[in-house]
C-alpha positions in Angstrom: 5.6 -10.4 -14.3 6.6 -8.5 -17.4 9.8 -6.9 -18.8 9.5 -3.3 -20.4 11.9 -3.9 -23.3 11.7 -1.2 -26.0 7.9 -0.4 -25.4 6.7 2.7 -27.0 7.7 5.0 -23.9 7.6 8.8 -23.9 11.1 10.2 -23.3 12.0 11.0 -19.8 13.1 14.6 -20.5 9.8 15.1 -22.3 7.7 14.8 -19.2 6.3 18.2 -18.6 6.3 19.3 -14.8 6.5 16.8 -11.8 10.2 17.9 -11.2 10.4 16.3 -7.8 9.3 13.0 -9.0 11.8 13.1 -11.7 14.5 14.3 -9.5 13.8 11.4 -7.0 13.9 8.8 -9.7 17.2 10.2 -10.9 18.7 10.2 -7.4 17.7 6.5 -7.3 19.5 5.8 -10.8 22.7 7.4 -9.5 22.7 5.8 -6.1 20.3 2.4 -5.7 21.3 2.5 -2.1 19.1 5.3 -1.4 16.4 2.6 -1.0 14.0 3.4 -3.9 11.2 5.9 -4.1 7.6 5.9 -3.2 5.1 8.0 -5.5 1.9 9.3 -4.4 -0.7 10.8 -6.5 -3.8 10.4 -8.3 -4.3 8.8 -11.7 -3.0 10.3 -14.7 -0.1 12.2 -13.0 2.6 10.7 -15.1 3.8 8.3 -12.4 4.0 5.1 -14.6 5.1 7.0 -17.6 8.1 8.5 -15.6 9.1 5.1 -14.2 8.9 3.3 -17.4 10.8 6.3 -19.2 13.6 6.0 -16.6 15.2 2.9 -18.2 16.0 4.9 -21.3 18.0 7.4 -19.6 20.1 4.7 -17.7 23.4 3.6 -19.3 23.7 0.2 -20.6 25.1 -2.8 -18.4 27.4 -5.3 -19.1 25.8 -8.9 -18.2 27.0 -12.6 -18.5 25.3 -13.9 -21.3 22.7 -16.5 -20.6 22.8 -15.8 -16.9 19.0 -15.7 -15.6 20.4 -13.3 -12.9 22.0 -10.6 -15.2 25.3 -11.3 -13.4 27.9 -8.5 -13.5 31.1 -9.8 -15.0 33.1 -7.6 -12.7 31.5 -8.6 -9.5 28.2 -9.8 -7.8 28.1 -13.2 -9.5 25.6 -15.8 -8.7 26.7 -19.3 -7.6 26.8 -20.7 -11.1 28.9 -17.9 -12.8 31.2 -17.8 -9.4 31.9 -21.4 -10.1 32.7 -21.0 -13.9 35.0 -18.2 -13.3 36.6 -20.2 -10.4 37.4 -22.9 -12.7 39.1 -20.6 -15.2 36.1 -20.6 -17.8 35.9 -17.3 -19.5 32.4 -15.6 -18.9 31.0 -14.5 -22.3 29.6 -10.8 -21.8 27.2 -8.8 -23.7 25.7 -5.3 -23.1 22.0 -4.5 -23.1 19.6 -1.9 -21.7 18.5 -1.9 -18.2 15.2 -3.8 -17.6 12.1 -2.4 -16.1 10.1 -5.2 -14.5 6.4 -4.9 -13.8 5.0 -6.5 -10.7 1.4 -7.8 -11.1 -0.9 -7.4 -8.0 -1.8 -10.8 -8.0 1.8 -12.3 -7.8 2.4 -15.2 -5.6 5.4 -15.5 -3.4 6.7 -18.4 -5.4 7.0 -16.3 -8.5 8.6 -13.4 -6.5 11.6 -15.5 -4.8 11.6 -18.5 -7.2 10.8 -22.2 -6.6 11.3 -25.9 -7.6 12.1 -26.5 -11.3 9.0 -29.0 -11.9 10.1 -30.1 -15.1 13.7 -31.2 -14.1 12.5 -32.7 -10.8 10.1 -35.0 -13.0 12.4 -35.6 -15.7 15.8 -35.8 -13.8 14.8 -36.6 -10.3 16.7 -33.6 -9.3 15.4 -30.6 -7.0 16.7 -27.5 -8.7 15.8 -23.8 -8.5 13.6 -22.1 -10.9 14.3 -18.4 -11.0 11.7 -15.9 -10.2 11.0 -12.3 -10.4 13.9 -11.2 -8.0 16.2 -12.9 -10.6 15.1 -11.2 -13.6 14.9 -7.6 -11.9 18.5 -7.9 -10.7 20.5 -4.6 -11.8 17.1 -3.5 -13.1 14.0 -1.4 -12.0 11.1 -3.0 -10.1 8.0 -1.1 -10.6 5.0 -1.9 -8.3 2.0 0.1 -9.5 -0.7 0.4 -6.5 1.9 -0.9 -4.3 -0.7 -0.1 -1.4 -2.8 -2.9 -2.6 0.2 -5.6 -2.6 -0.2 -8.4 -0.3 1.8 -7.5 2.8 3.7 -10.8 2.9 4.8 -10.4 -0.8 5.7 -6.8 0.1 7.9 -8.0 2.9 9.8 -10.3 0.8 10.7 -7.7 -1.9 11.6 -5.0 0.6 14.0 -7.5 2.4 15.7 -8.5 -1.0 15.9 -4.8 -1.8 17.4 -3.9 1.4 20.0 -6.7 1.4 20.6 -6.9 -2.3 20.4 -10.7 -2.0 17.4 -13.2 -2.5 17.9 -16.2 -0.2 15.6 -19.1 -0.9 14.9 -21.6 2.0 12.1 -23.4 1.0 10.6 -26.7 -0.5 13.9 -28.4 -0.2 15.9 -25.7 -1.8 18.8 -23.7 -0.3 19.9 -21.1 -2.6 20.7 -17.5 -3.0 21.3 -15.1 -5.8 22.0 -11.3 -6.2 19.0 -9.0 -6.2 20.2 -5.4 -6.4 17.4 -3.3 -8.2 16.0 0.3 -8.1 12.7 -0.2 -6.3 9.9 2.2 -7.4 6.3 2.1 -5.7 3.3 4.1 -7.2 0.0 4.6 -5.2 -3.1 6.5 -5.1 -3.7 7.2 -1.6 -7.5 7.4 -1.9 -7.3 3.6 -2.6 -5.5 2.9 0.8 -2.4 3.6 2.6 0.6 1.5 3.3 1.3 0.5 6.8 4.2 2.4 8.6 6.7 -0.5 8.5 6.4 -0.7 4.5 6.8 3.1 4.3 10.0 3.3 6.1 11.5 0.9 3.8 11.2 3.3 0.9 14.1 5.7 0.9 12.3 8.6 -0.7 8.9 9.7 -1.1 7.1 12.3 -3.3 3.7 13.3 -4.1 2.5 14.4 -7.5 -0.7 16.4 -8.2 -2.4 17.0 -11.4 -0.8 20.3 -13.1 -3.3 23.4 -13.1 -1.4 26.0 -15.2 -3.2 25.9 -18.5 -0.1 26.5 -20.5 1.5 23.4 -19.2 -1.5 21.3 -19.6 -1.5 22.6 -23.2 1.9 21.3 -23.6 1.3 17.8 -22.2 -1.6 17.6 -24.9 0.7 18.7 -27.6 3.4 16.3 -26.6 1.2 13.2 -26.2 -0.4 14.0 -29.9 2.9 14.3 -31.4 4.3 11.1 -29.9 1.3 9.4 -30.8 1.6 10.0 -34.5 5.4 10.2 -34.8 7.2 8.5 -32.0 10.3 8.1 -33.6 10.5 11.8 -34.5 9.6 12.8 -31.2 12.2 10.3 -29.5 14.7 12.0 -32.0 14.0 15.4 -31.1 14.6 14.6 -27.4 17.8 12.6 -28.1 20.2 15.3 -27.2 18.3 15.9 -24.0 18.3 12.2 -23.0 22.1 11.7 -23.8 22.9 14.7 -21.6 20.8 13.4 -18.7 22.5 9.9 -19.2 25.9 11.4 -19.2 25.0 13.2 -16.0 24.0 10.1 -14.2 27.2 8.3 -15.5 29.4 11.3 -14.1 27.7 11.4 -10.8 27.9 7.6 -10.4 31.6 8.0 -10.9 31.9 10.7 -8.6 29.8 9.4 -5.8 32.4 7.3 -3.8 34.5 10.6 -3.7 31.6 12.8 -2.0 32.2 13.5 1.7 29.7 14.8 4.2 31.1 16.8 7.2 30.4 15.2 10.7 28.6 18.6 11.9 26.2 17.9 9.0 25.6 14.3 10.0 25.0 15.6 13.5 22.6 18.3 12.2 20.8 15.6 10.2 20.4 13.3 13.4 19.1 16.0 15.6 16.9 17.4 13.1 15.3 13.8 12.9 15.0 13.7 16.6 13.4 17.0 16.8 10.9 16.2 13.9 9.8 13.1 15.7 11.2 10.6 13.2 12.1 7.4 15.2 13.6 5.1 12.6 17.1 5.2 12.1 16.8 4.5 8.3 15.8 8.0 8.0 19.2 9.3 9.0 21.0 6.9 6.5 18.6 7.9 3.9 19.2 11.7 4.2 22.9 11.4 4.2 23.0 8.7 1.4 20.6 11.1 -0.6 22.4 14.3 0.4 25.8 12.7 -1.0 23.9 11.9 -4.3 22.5 15.4 -4.8 26.1 16.8 -4.4 27.5 14.1 -6.8 24.7 15.1 -9.3 25.8 18.9 -9.0 29.5 17.7 -9.7 30.7 18.4 -6.1 32.6 16.4 -3.5 31.3 18.0 -0.5 27.7 17.9 0.6 26.3 21.4 1.8 23.5 22.2 4.1 21.3 23.0 1.0 21.9 19.2 -0.2 20.8 18.2 3.4 17.7 20.3 3.4 16.6 18.9 -0.1 17.2 15.3 0.9 15.2 15.8 4.2 12.3 17.0 2.1 12.5 13.8 0.2 13.4 11.2 2.7 11.5 12.4 5.8 7.9 13.1 5.1 6.6 9.5 4.9 8.5 8.6 8.3 7.2 11.5 10.5 4.7 11.0 13.1 1.3 12.0 11.8 -2.1 12.0 12.9 -4.4 9.6 10.9 -5.9 11.4 7.9 -3.0 13.9 7.5 -0.9 14.1 4.3 2.7 13.0 4.8 4.4 16.3 4.5 6.9 18.3 6.2 6.7 22.1 7.2 9.5 23.8 5.5 9.8 26.3 8.5 10.0 23.3 11.0 12.7 21.8 8.8 14.7 25.1 8.8 14.6 25.5 12.4 15.5 21.8 13.0 18.6 22.4 10.8 19.9 25.6 12.5 22.4 23.4 14.7 24.3 22.9 11.4 25.7 26.3 11.9 26.6 28.6 9.0 30.3 27.2 8.8 29.1 24.0 7.3 27.6 25.8 4.1 30.9 26.5 2.6 29.9 26.0 -1.1 28.6 29.1 -2.9 24.9 29.4 -3.1 24.9 29.2 -6.8 26.5 25.6 -6.5 23.7 24.1 -4.7 21.1 25.8 -7.0 19.7 22.6 -8.4 19.4 21.3 -4.9 16.7 23.4 -3.8 14.6 21.1 -6.0 10.9 21.1 -5.7 10.3 19.7 -2.4 7.7 22.3 -1.5 5.4 20.9 -4.2 5.4 17.6 -2.1 3.4 19.3 0.6 -0.4 19.9 0.2 -2.5 22.5 1.7 -5.6 20.9 3.1 -8.3 21.2 0.3 -11.7 22.5 2.0 -14.3 20.1 2.3 -16.9 20.1 -0.2 -20.0 22.3 0.3 -22.7 20.6 2.3 -25.5 21.2 0.1 -28.0 23.9 -0.3 -31.1 22.8 1.8 -32.0 25.3 4.1 -32.3 23.1 7.3 -29.2 21.2 6.8 -26.3 21.6 9.1 -22.8 20.1 9.0 -21.3 18.8 12.3 -17.6 18.4 13.1 -16.3 15.3 13.7 -16.4 14.2 17.3 -13.1 13.4 19.0 -11.9 9.9 18.1 -10.9 7.4 20.8 -7.5 6.8 21.3 -7.4 3.2 20.1 -3.7 2.8 21.3 -4.3 3.6 25.0 -7.7 2.0 25.4 -8.7 -0.4 28.3 -10.5 -3.3 26.3 -12.9 -5.6 27.7 -12.0 -9.2 28.7 -13.6 -10.5 25.6 -11.4 -8.4 23.4 -8.1 -9.3 25.3 -9.1 -13.0 24.4 -9.5 -12.3 20.8 -6.1 -10.5 20.7 -4.3 -13.4 21.9 -5.5 -15.1 18.8 -3.9 -12.8 16.4 -1.3 -14.0 14.1 1.6 -11.7 13.0 0.1 -8.9 15.0 -2.0 -7.7 12.0 -4.9 -9.9 11.0 -6.0 -13.3 12.0 -5.1 -16.0 9.3 -7.3 -18.9 7.8 -6.9 -21.8 5.7 -7.4 -20.5 2.1 -9.8 -22.2 -0.3 -7.8 -21.1 -3.3 -4.3 -20.9 -4.5 -3.8 -17.6 -2.6 -1.8 -17.3 0.6 1.2 -18.7 2.0 2.3 -22.3 1.7 2.5 -23.7 5.3 2.0 -27.6 5.0 1.0 -30.3 2.6 -1.9 -33.1 2.9 -3.9 -35.4 0.9 -5.7 -33.8 -1.8 -9.2 -32.4 -1.5 -9.6 -31.3 -5.1 -7.8 -27.9 -5.3 -5.2 -29.0 -7.9 -2.7 -27.1 -5.9 0.1 -29.7 -6.0 2.8 -29.6 -3.3 5.8 -30.7 -5.5 8.4 -31.1 -2.6 5.9 -33.2 -0.7 4.8 -35.2 -3.6 8.4 -36.2 -4.4 9.2 -37.0 -0.9 6.1 -39.5 -0.8 7.2 -41.1 -3.9 10.8 -41.4 -3.2 10.9 -44.5 -1.0 8.9 -46.7 -3.7 11.3 -45.9 -6.7 13.1 -49.1 -6.2 10.0 -51.3 -6.7 8.3 -49.1 -9.4 8.5 -49.3 -13.2 9.8 -45.7 -14.0 9.3 -46.2 -17.9 11.8 -43.7 -18.7 11.2 -41.1 -16.2 13.6 -40.3 -13.2 10.7 -40.5 -10.6 7.8 -42.5 -10.9 4.7 -40.6 -9.1 1.5 -42.5 -8.2 -1.8 -41.1 -7.5 -1.4 -42.0 -3.9 2.0 -40.1 -3.8 0.0 -36.7 -4.8 -0.1 -34.0 -2.0 -1.4 -30.6 -2.2 -0.4 -27.4 -0.4 -2.2 -26.0 2.4 -2.2 -22.3 2.4 -3.1 -19.8 4.9 -4.4 -16.4 3.8 -5.2 -13.1 5.9 -9.1 -12.8 6.4 -10.5 -9.2 6.0 -13.7 -7.7 6.9 -15.8 -5.6 4.6 -17.4 -3.1 7.0 -20.1 -0.7 5.8 -21.0 2.2 8.3 -24.8 2.9 7.8 -25.2 6.3 9.3 -28.4 8.2 10.1 -27.9 11.8 8.9 -31.5 12.7 9.6 -32.7 16.0 11.6 -33.8 13.9 14.7 -29.9 13.2 15.2 -28.7 16.5 14.4 -31.2 18.4 16.8 -29.8 16.6 19.7 -26.2 16.9 18.5 -25.7 13.2 18.5 -24.4 13.3 15.1 -21.0 14.6 16.4 -20.5 11.9 18.8 -21.7 9.3 16.2 -19.0 10.7 13.8 -16.4 10.4 16.2 -17.1 7.0 16.9 -17.1 6.1 13.2 -13.7 8.0 12.8 -12.3 5.8 15.7 -13.5 2.7 14.0 -12.1 3.6 10.6 -8.7 4.2 12.3 -8.7 0.6 13.6 -10.0 -0.8 10.5 -7.3 0.7 8.4 -4.6 -0.7 10.9 -6.0 -4.2 10.3 -6.5 -3.4 6.2 -10.0 -4.2 6.2 -12.1 -2.2 3.7 -14.5 0.2 5.0 -17.5 1.9 3.5 -19.9 4.6 4.4 -23.6 5.0 3.6 -25.7 7.9 4.7 -29.5 8.2 4.8 -31.7 11.2 5.3 -34.5 13.1 3.5 -36.0 10.7 1.2 -33.0 8.3 0.4 -29.6 6.9 1.1 -26.3 7.5 -0.9 -22.7 5.6 -0.7 -20.5 8.5 0.4 -17.5 6.3 0.6 -17.3 3.1 -1.6 -15.6 0.2 0.1 -11.8 1.3 0.5 -8.8 1.0 2.8 -8.4 5.0 2.4 -8.5 6.8 5.5 -7.8 10.2 3.9 -11.0 9.7 1.6 -13.2 8.5 4.4 -12.1 11.6 6.7 -13.1 14.0 3.7 -16.5 12.2 3.5 -17.1 12.4 7.1 -16.4 16.0 7.2 -18.9 16.8 4.6 -21.6 14.6 5.9 -24.6 16.9 6.4 -27.6 16.4 8.8 -31.3 17.1 8.2 -34.6 15.8 6.9 -36.2 12.6 7.7 -35.3 9.2 8.3 -35.3 6.7 5.6 -33.8 3.8 7.5 -35.0 1.2 5.0 -33.1 2.8 2.4 -30.2 2.9 4.2 -30.3 -0.5 5.1 -30.8 -1.7 1.6 -28.0 0.4 0.4 -25.6 -0.9 2.9 -26.7 -4.5 2.1 -26.1 -3.8 -1.7 -22.6 -2.6 -1.1 -21.6 -5.6 1.0 -23.4 -8.1 -1.5 -21.4 -6.4 -4.4 -18.1 -6.8 -2.6 -18.8 -10.5 -2.1 -19.3 -11.2 -5.4 -15.9 -10.1 -6.1 -14.1 -11.7 -3.1 -16.1 -14.7 -1.7 -13.9 -14.9 1.3 -14.5 -11.4 2.6 -16.7 -11.1 5.7 -19.3 -8.7 5.5 -20.3 -6.4 8.5 -22.9 -3.7 8.8 -22.5 -1.1 11.7 -26.0 1.0 11.8 -25.9 4.2 13.8 -29.1 5.6 14.2 -31.8 6.7 16.6 -34.0 4.1 14.9 -37.0 6.5 14.4 -37.6 5.6 10.7 -40.4 7.5 9.0 -39.9 7.2 5.2 -40.7 3.9 3.7 -39.5 2.4 0.4 -42.8 1.3 -0.7 -45.2 0.2 2.3 -45.4 0.6 5.9 -42.5 1.6 7.8 -42.1 -1.0 10.7 -42.6 -4.1 8.7 -40.6 -3.0 5.9 -37.7 -2.1 8.1 -37.9 -5.6 9.7 -38.2 -7.4 6.6 -35.1 -5.9 5.1 -33.3 -6.7 8.5 -34.2 -10.3 8.0 -33.0 -10.3 4.4 -29.7 -9.1 5.7 -29.5 -11.8 8.1 -30.2 -14.3 5.4 -27.3 -13.1 3.6 -24.9 -13.9 6.4 -24.3 -10.2 7.0 -23.2 -9.5 10.7 -25.0 -6.5 11.9 -24.2 -4.3 14.8 -27.0 -1.5 15.6 -25.7 1.6 17.6 -28.9 3.0 19.1 -28.2 6.8 19.4 -31.8 7.5 20.8 -31.8 9.9 23.5 -34.1 9.0 26.5 -32.6 10.9 29.3 -35.6 13.4 29.2 -38.2 10.4 29.3 -39.9 9.5 32.6 -40.0 5.8 31.6 -36.9 5.7 29.7 -38.8 4.5 26.7 -37.6 4.1 23.3 -39.6 5.0 20.3 -37.2 3.9 17.6 -36.9 0.4 16.0 -33.2 -0.3 16.8 -33.5 -2.9 19.2 -36.1 -4.9 17.1 -33.9 -4.2 14.2 -31.0 -6.0 15.8 -33.2 -8.9 16.8 -34.7 -9.4 13.4 -31.1 -9.0 11.8 -29.7 -11.5 14.3 -27.2 -8.9 15.4 -25.9 -6.9 18.3 -27.7 -4.1 19.9 -26.0 -1.4 21.8 -27.7 1.9 23.3 -25.3 4.7 23.1 -26.5 6.3 26.3 -25.1 3.1 28.3 -21.6 3.3 26.7 -18.8 5.4 27.1 -17.0 6.4 23.9 -14.3 4.0 24.7 -16.6 1.2 25.2 -18.4 2.1 21.8 -15.4 1.5 19.9 -14.8 -1.6 21.8 -17.9 -3.1 21.0 -17.6 -2.7 17.4 -14.0 -3.9 17.3 -14.9 -6.9 19.4 -18.0 -7.9 17.1 -15.6 -7.5 14.1 -12.8 -9.6 15.6 -15.5 -12.3 16.7 -16.3 -12.6 13.0 -12.8 -13.4 12.1 -11.9 -15.9 14.9 -15.0 -16.6 17.1 -14.3 -18.0 20.6 
């Protein structure tokens, strides 16, 4: 956790382009009740810069001096400040800038919500509350970079507090609450993984930013960066008037917001449009109306127009709409206009120029799909389409899968005891050497003995036999690498298309479980990692689209590459479970150094020695063979790797998916 107090930050009004992102941030600055903003985009597109610069255009706030919760002296007091005021004590007030608090990815729930004050517990024998991040960010801006990589449980806690405006702590013998009102801003690079829909829905607005392609504007960015680097004070002074003007607009809009009204007809139009667009969550309707009112307030109006509503829908709906996996969260302007037709022309009473600013830059949030990269120049290569994915949600699963499903916890991922200090604190036990002391349990164990112990000046005498450590549970994830045969033998029989479809479906299901998925392709004379281990279904889909076929079958190279990817991942995360899914006809004909068969089988045994679970999907076609004889090494490969073997000819598309998922789930929680 860190505060961004007078950091050397570029002025907000000096940021070139990205108007939609800046607009969404300003709307939340005027009305935090909108629910924050999620900013999607590639690295280097001014996401972090804009968030940190926002604080400088926000008006200063009055706070109770010395209060760890930055209480507002005019309301929203914590328990301590409320008791002081009730007793007639004057609250000492000071004014300061709004804080931007960064949330580190590795933050624990204890640091977010607060925990027992260890020092006071030992010194005075009192169990008191030590405020956490939610106390520090009250009335400020909480910035979560790479929010898609944040632990789900921590994200849930933060979003609950943001929605309620209060942090309620009921843990470790503590019962406490304090105000926690803040502007929530999350940024993410979609290629590094998506947010699950439940978390997406908790963000009021969403914008997508892209790199600017106009040369003149990019030159302006370079000049601004260079000028600011060598003369930050002069640069800020040059933008002082613009900063003051924007700050005044925010103050005026805040004052006007409570007077803004929205016609019932427009509210009805919003609701009907959301239904027509397939938006099921009621948060969407609320976010649209609140955003539209804020847009009107920024324009100096007290009546919401249809133009305001349209802009609000462009900001509040894309991430809540139903979309196919791998689709960008965007909204079709024509669909939006058609869905708003029910509003009627009578609701647009304000002249067009009044709502001129309300047109925004929403269209920039949408993305035209970029064409897949060229498949290469080899004359015998072809690129096959991705086969139809299995409908995971409607699948009838084998009995083994049903048994595994019943063992799930939280509906998302099996949980296991964590060896480190990560995970949720669920119980206490006698120590085994982790050093993660459970203070509450330790104090409870020591309490009955205080009358007979020599305290030697301390409030609580804790002996070694009193010590308890925390038992934590953490979510177990699987690192799954698909090693796909892209050689000509598969392409010639059009089996690659069905293999791609199977991988596509597995990626969909792996994304739901937050597993990390990679893709290795082998063909010609070697293998390459087309998709490093990631949770990004968008990037994975692009890689699958551009996967060519043709050439020989260097199976050994593919196995080695897949093994290397998994071993590197395990070096970074010792608790990850590695799994390799090999999809091939097994007709290896390109060795690394020696004979093909012993080399492939030797590599399989090495994979087994590293504890990597291998699943071999045999795509060899035997339909035209009189004796149904298989020429490939897939069955032998599976035996030497100690893995599962499944001939695709014996499986339906649904069963193929089931096998891979059941194998993965058996790793996480064997039955």
